[in-house]
N, C-alpha and C positions, 0 to 999 in steps of 0.2 A: 472727507479729506481730499483736497484738490490736488490735481496733478501739476498745478502751476506753482506749487510751493517753491520758496527760494532755494537756491543751490546750497547744498550742504545741510539743509534742515533734515530733521528726522523724517518728515513726511516724504521727501524725495527719496530718502534712503529706503523707506518702506515700499514705496511704489516701484522703484526700480528693482528692488529685490523680489517683490511679488511677481513682477512681470517675467522674471527668469525662472520661477518655480514651475516644475512640470505639473501637468494637470492632475496626475494621480497623487500628488503630495498635498496634504492638508496644511496650508500655510499658517493656519491658526496655531499650529503646534510648534512652529519654528521659534527659536530664541529671539530673532529680530522682532517678531510680532509681539511676543509676550512682554519683552523688556523695552520695547519702543525703539530699538535700533539706533544707530548702527551697533551691532553686537561686537564687543571687544573681548577676544579670548584672553583669559588670564593664565599664564604659564605658572605651574607649581615650581617653586624654587628647588633646584636640584642640588644634592650634596656633592655631585661629581664635578670635577674641574678638568677642563680640557688641556691638561698640561702633564709633563713628566714630573717625577718626584723632586721637589725643591731640595737644594743642598742642605744638609744637616737635619732633615726631617726623616722620620722612620718611614719605611715603605708601607703604603696603604693602597687599598683598592679604589679609593676615591679619585686618584690621579689617572685619568683615562689614557694617557700616553705612556703609562708605566707598565712594566712586565707584571707587576702585582695585579693590576686591573685585568689584564689579558688572562692571567692564570686563573683568577677567581671566576671570570666570565666564561672562559672557553676551556681551559685545560682540566680544572677540577671537575666540572660537570661531565666532561667526556670520560674521565677516569671512573666516576661513579656509574655512569651509564654502562661502561664495559664490565663493571662488577655485576650489575644487574643482568646483563647479557650472559655472563659466565654462569651465574646461578640458574638462569632459565635454560641455557643450552646444555649444561653439564649437571643438571640437578640429580640425576640418578647416580652418577659417579660420586658426587659430593656427599650425597646421603649415605652411600655405602662406606666411604672412607671415614665418615664422622659419626656413624650410627645415628643419623639424623632422620627426621620425618618430613613428609610433604609440608606439614604445617610450619616446621622450622624454616624451610626454604621460602615459603610464601610470606611469612612474617618478616623475614630479613629483607626480602625484595621490597615489601611495603615500607619498611623502616628506611631503607636507602633512598627510595623514591621520594619520601617525605623530606629527607635530609637534602636531597638535590634541589627540590622545590624551594626550600627555605634559603638555600645558598643563592640561587639565581634571582630570587626576588628580594634579596637583602633583608631577610627577616631578622628578628632578634635571636640570639643564641638560646637554645633550649638546654636545660640541665641534663646531665647524664642520669640514667635511671638505674644502672646496676648498683647493687648495694655492696660496695667495697670501700676500703679506706682510701685507696688511690682515687676512686671516682668521687668520693666526698671532697678530697683535696682539689680535684679539678673543678668541682662546682663552686668551691670557695674562690678559685681563680676567676671563674666566670662572674661571680658577684663583684669582684674587685677590678674587672676589666675596664680599660679606659673608655671603651664604647661597647654596647651590647649587640651591635650590628656587624654582619659579616664583612662588608666592604669598608666600614668606617673605622674598624679597629686595625691594628697592624696586620700586615699580610702574614707574618710569621704566626701570630696567635691564631688567626682564622684557619690557616692551613693545618696547623697542629690539631686544632679543635675538630676539623672535619675528619681527619684520620682517627682521632680518638673516638669520635661518634661511630665510625665504622666498627670499631672494637666493641663499643657499647651495644650496637645492634646485634652482634654475635653473642655477647654475654647474656642477652635477654632471652635467647632461645635455649631449649633443653639440649639439643644435639650439636650445635655449631659454636660452642663456647671457645673451642680451640681452632676454629676454622681460619685459615689464611687465604683471603680472597685473591692474593697475588702469587700463590705458590707455583701455579702452572707457568706463569710468565717468567718467574725467576729460574725455574728449572730449564725452560726452553732457552733462556739467555745463556746459561752455562753451556748447554749442548751446542749452541750455535757458534760459540767461540772456542771450541775444543782445539782446533788446529793451531791458532796463535798461542794457546797455553802450552801445547807440545813444543813449539818453537822456543818459548821462553824457558821451559824446563830444561831443554837440551843445553841452552847457553848457561843457565844458572849453575848447572853441575860443574862447569869450569870455573865458577867464581867462589865456590864453597871451600876448597882447600885453603889453609892459611897462606897468606900472601904478604908481600912487603907493602909498606904504607901507601905509596903512590898508586899501586894497582888497586889496593883496598879502597882508597878514596875514589878513584875513577869508577870502580864497580858500584860503590854505594850511590854515587851521583846518577849513574845510569839507571839503577833499579828504582831510585826515587822518581825519576822521570817516567819509567814504566808505570809506576803507581799513578802519576799525574794523568797520563793519557788514558789509562784504564778508567778514569773517572768519566770519560765520555759515554760509557755504557750505563746510562741513567734512564731507567724505564719511566720515571716520573716526568722527565723532560719530554720524552717521546710519547707521553700519555699511553704507555703500555706497549707500544710497537717495539719489535725486537731491534736491537742495535748490535750490528755485527762488525767485528774488526777484520774478519777473514776476507780474502779476495774471492775471485771467481774460480772456475774449475781448473784453470791452467796456470794460475799464479798463486803466490803466497804473500800475505801481508805479514811482514816481519816487524814485531813491535820494537825491536832494537833499531831497525832502519827508520821507523817512524820517529824515534827519539832524535835522530839526525835530521830527518826531513822537517820536523816541526820545531827546530831549534829557534827560529825567529818568532815563533808563536808564544814562547815563554816570556812573558812581560817582566817578571821579576824572578830571578834565579839565585836563591841563597843556598843552593845545595852544597857548594864547597865550604861555605862558612858553617853550615849545619854539621857536616862531617867533622871538621876540626874541633868545634866546641863540644860536640857530642862525645868524641873520643876522649878529649881531655877530662870532661866531667865524669865520664864513666870510669876512667882510671883512678881519679881522685876518690870517687865513691867506693870503689873496690878496696882501696887502701884503708879508708875509714871503717868499712865493714870488717875487714880482717883484723884491725886493731881494736875493735870495740868489744868490751866485755860486759857492758851494763845490762844487756838483755839476754845474756846467755844462760841464766838460771831461772830467775823468777820474774814475774811481772813487776814493773816499776810501781804499780799501784800497791801491790802487796808489800814491797819493801818500804815504800814511803809511809804506808799506814802503820807498819810495825815500828818504824823509827819515831812516828808521831804519837805512838801509844793508842792508836785507834783500834777498834775491834776488828777481828778478822772475819772471814766468811763463816757464817753459822753452819753451812752444810759441811765444811771441812775444817775443823779446828786445827790450827797449826801450833805446835809447842814453840814457845818463845826461844828456848834454847836451840831447838832444831832450826828455827829461822835464823838465829845468829850464826849457827854453824854453816847453814846454807849460804848466807851472805859472805862468810869468810871464804868458803870454797869458791864461790863465784868470783870473788876478788882475786883468787889465786888461779882462776881459769879452770877449776875442777868442775866437771859436769857428770853428775851421777844419775841424771834423768834427761829425757829429750828437752831441748830448749823451748821455752814458751815465748810467744810474742807479747811484748808489753802493751799496755794501754796506748793506743795510737795517739791519744791526746798529749802524751808525754814523750813520744818517740821523736828523735831527731835524726836517726839513721835507720834506713830500711833494712830488711832482711837480706835483700839481694839487689844487684844492679839491674834495674828494670826499665824497659822502654814501653810506652803506652801508645796504642793506636785506637783512636775513636773512629770506628768504621762508618762507611757510607753504604755503598751498593754491594749486594751479593754477587755471585757469579764470577766473572773474569776480574772485576776490581778486587774482590776479596782474595782471589787467587794471587794477584799481584802483591797485595799487602802481606800475605803469607810468605811469598818469596823474599820480600825485604826483611821480614822478621827472621826467616831462616838464615839469611846472610849475616845478620847482626849476631845471631847465636853462634854460627859456625866460625866466624872470625873472632869470637870471644870478646866482642865489644860490649855486649850485655849478657846477663845470665838468664833473664826471663823477659817474655813479652806478654803484656796484658792487652787483650782485645775487648773493647767496650762495644757491645751490640745492643740493639733494641729489644725490649721484652715482648713487644707485640708487633704485628705487621705495620709497616710505617713507610709512607711516601713511596709506595709501590715496591721498590726494590731494595730498601734498606735491610741490612743483615739482622736476622733474628737468631736465637740459639739453634733453631732447626736448620737455618741456612748455613750456619757455621759448620755444623756436623755434615750437612749435605755436601758442601763443596769438598771437604777433606775426604769423605767416603767416595764421592764421585771421582776424585783424582785417583784414589786407590784402585778403583774398579774400571778406570778408563780403558777403552779399547778403540784405538784409532791407528790407521795405517794408510798412507797415501804416497804414491810415487809421482813426483813432480818432474816433468821433462826439463832438461837443462835448456836454457835459452839458446837459440841458434847462433852459430858462429859465422863470421864473414866467409864468403865463398873462397875456397883455396885457389892458389895460383894454378895456372894450367900445368898439368902433369903431376900435381901433388894430390895425395890421397886426402879425402875429406876427414876432418876431425870432429869428434863429438864427445862432450863431457858426459859422464854417467848421470843418470837421473838422481834427483834429490829425494831421499826417503825421509818422510816425516811420520813418526810413530809415537805411541804413548808410553814407551818403556820407562823413560826418565820421569815422566809425569806420575806414573804409578809409584815409582820409588820415592818421589817427594811426598806423595800422599801418605805412604806408609810411615815415613819419618815424622811427618807432622802429627799423625795419629799417636805415635810414640811420645812426641813432645807433649801432647795434651795429657796422656796418661801419666807422664813423669812430672807434670806441673811446670814445665818450661814454657809452654803456651797456655795462658790462662784466659778463659772466656768469662767476661763479667757483664752483668746487667744492672741497671738502676732506673728507677722511675723517672729520675730527672731528665734522662735523654728523651723522654716522650712527654715532658711538660712544655708549656708554651713560653718558657723563660729564656732570655738571652744569657750568655755565660757570665757576664758581669755580675749577675744576681745569684750565682751558684752559692756564694758564701751565705747569702740570706736564706735560701730555700733548701739547700742541701750541703751544709758545711762538712758532713762526713765524706761525701764524694770529693769535695775540694781537697780534704786531707789525704785521701787515697792518692789523688793525682800528684800531690806535692812530693811523693816519694819516688817519682820517676825521674830519670835523667833528662827526659824530654817527653812531650806529649804531641803526637802527630794527629791533627784533625783533618779528616778526609772530606772532600766534597763541598758542594755549594750550601747545603742547609747548615752544616757546621760553620762555614765561613760567615753566613748571615748572622748566626748567633754570636760568633766571635766579635763581629763588628756592631753588635747590638741592633741589627736590622736598620742601620742608619746610613743614609746616602751621604757619606762624608765626602769631603774634598778628595778627589782621586790621588792627589800628591801627599795626603796626610800619611805620616809614618805608621808602620804596622803596630809598633808598641803603643803609640797614642790611640790608635783606633780600637785597641783591646779594652780601653777604659778600666784598667786595673785588674783584669783577669789574667794573672800570671802565677798559677800554683806551681808551675815548673816551666822550664823553657818551652815555648810554644812553636810548633811547626804547622803551617797551613799549606795544604796541597789541594789545589782546586782548579778545575776548568770552569771558565766564567759562564754561568748560566742564570745570573740575576743581576739587575742593574744597580750594583754597588761594588765598590772596589777601593783599595787604598794602596799606598806605597809606590805608585807609578812615577817614573821619571817625568819631569816637567815637559809638557807638550805632547806626551805619548797618547793620552786619552783623546785629545782633540784630533791628533793625526789619524788614529784608527777610526774615529767617529766620522770623519770626512769620507773614508773609504766605504764604511758600512755602519749606518746609524743604529742597526739592530745587533751589532756584534756581541753585546753583553748577554744575549739571550740564546746563543747557539752552541756554546762549548768549544769554539774553535781556538780560543786563546786560554792560556793557563798561567798560574802563578805558583811559585814555591817560596814562601816567606817564613821568616824566623825572628823570634824575639828571645834573646838569651837570658833575660832577667827572670827571677823567680821570687815570689813573696808568699812564704808559708803563713798559715793562719797565726795570728798573735795568740799568746797563751790565754789572754782574756776572752778570745773569740772561739776557743776550741774546747768545748765541754767533752767529757769522756764519751767515746763512741757508744759504750754499753750502759753506763750508769748515770749519765747526765752531768750536771755541774759539780756534784760532790762525789769524791771518791770515798767509799765506805770500807776500804780495805779488802774488797773482794778480788780474788785472783781473776783477771780477765780471761775470757775464753780465747782460744787460739784464733788468730786472723790470718788465714793462709793467703788471702788475696793482697796482703800488704808486703 
């Protein structure tokens, strides 16, 4: 092969390339030699797009400028790494607390390491291995997923799947089936915010006695904003690092002062409208309950079956004459036995005026939610508050039944006392004696009293903690009617449902990057079992209901503002759409009522 080959020919390419090869390299192994050069590198087509999430598409990890991509690539792997570190560092303590073995710790570490590798390399989802009905439902969801790959499916689905896999890893061990890998972080978060909780408790005690409407409204709006800014304490966003509201050694961060300081950070504030409509609906519902006699004796299934001549429950035959007499007594308001709750499928009026809170984070945020609930009860706006929590550890700091009890018990047992020096006053005029205000004393006496009252509310059934598998399924709330109609039915008996935090907000908006000015009701896409309240600090790049131009205005100041939790919204949809009769089979007996007296449903 001659070195005088024409310019641009393969020969010249090979010669010039060969001349640059180091002596120790065997040029005969280079691609240019084997394939005759010049060698053209062929890039593999990438599924990732160097853009943010387009408008009206669901959030996915394939958009490299989106928070979804960053979360799957950076945040979730760090969270998994910290769980592995916790198991390695505190193995002895974890074994003792759970009656676990070294093998349990070792196998869980291996399981999480494998999960982390699958995530960062965008592998296909693996099925859950635990043999439970709930796990089998999850595996069905996996088979029906839009994409089987971590980054290519919706961010919501993948995040939920990763946390559900964590639980699967625990369930596969002998001694760690009830292990919460985030319990230590959640407990530390509560302790680190004890001082601002004492400050809120002191102020709340002045809000609880019955008050006139204007003060009641102002206090409600303030407490709702306390709940809003408490949502900043999110251990998932901080990948497990502690988030403190308290100040340094010589100052106090007052959450009520924060409400004033952050006034301009609330991008949508429907709190006044919420109070007005909540109060009106609660009053109307209380009157309807007081005037209702249809469920005060027997289950409606029982009465309807009797009237239709259908057979009654075989376990407890009821004499027809007795049934007729009971129906007559019921019509006259006579009650000779405790009232039974009728079949929820046929109920139109609940047992009590109820307000629902779909919880987000444990610790200080749950404390703030309990304060709001206490206010609603003490002002006789509602009669019961239902707290919906997660069955299993979820998104690092979400409330579980254990966390709900822990926060109330920790408030009851709180021990805190600090003397805060008063701020210095201006120097006095010549000849005048210097003045000094007494120091401020912050202690836990009122916090303990609140904890004791909340514990009593739980025992009396005024505060009700509820769980449902749906809260840890990967579905948006629009699909609740399809996957869990019974939960939808329970929610429809509330005067309003308060959804806390960013994950709930994403599910409300169906994980869709809608136009920021789209109205809240439209963004819900038909999910309105009861009036919906959303309280959320913005920690994901989707939002609705903003005034025209506000999104662009803030984005010019900080293009990453939607990822930091510095802004918040309080949004409200007053409409409600209960399940249609055709769409609501009996909670206990399916589509057909066989005349069986329904069991009591205390959570309704």
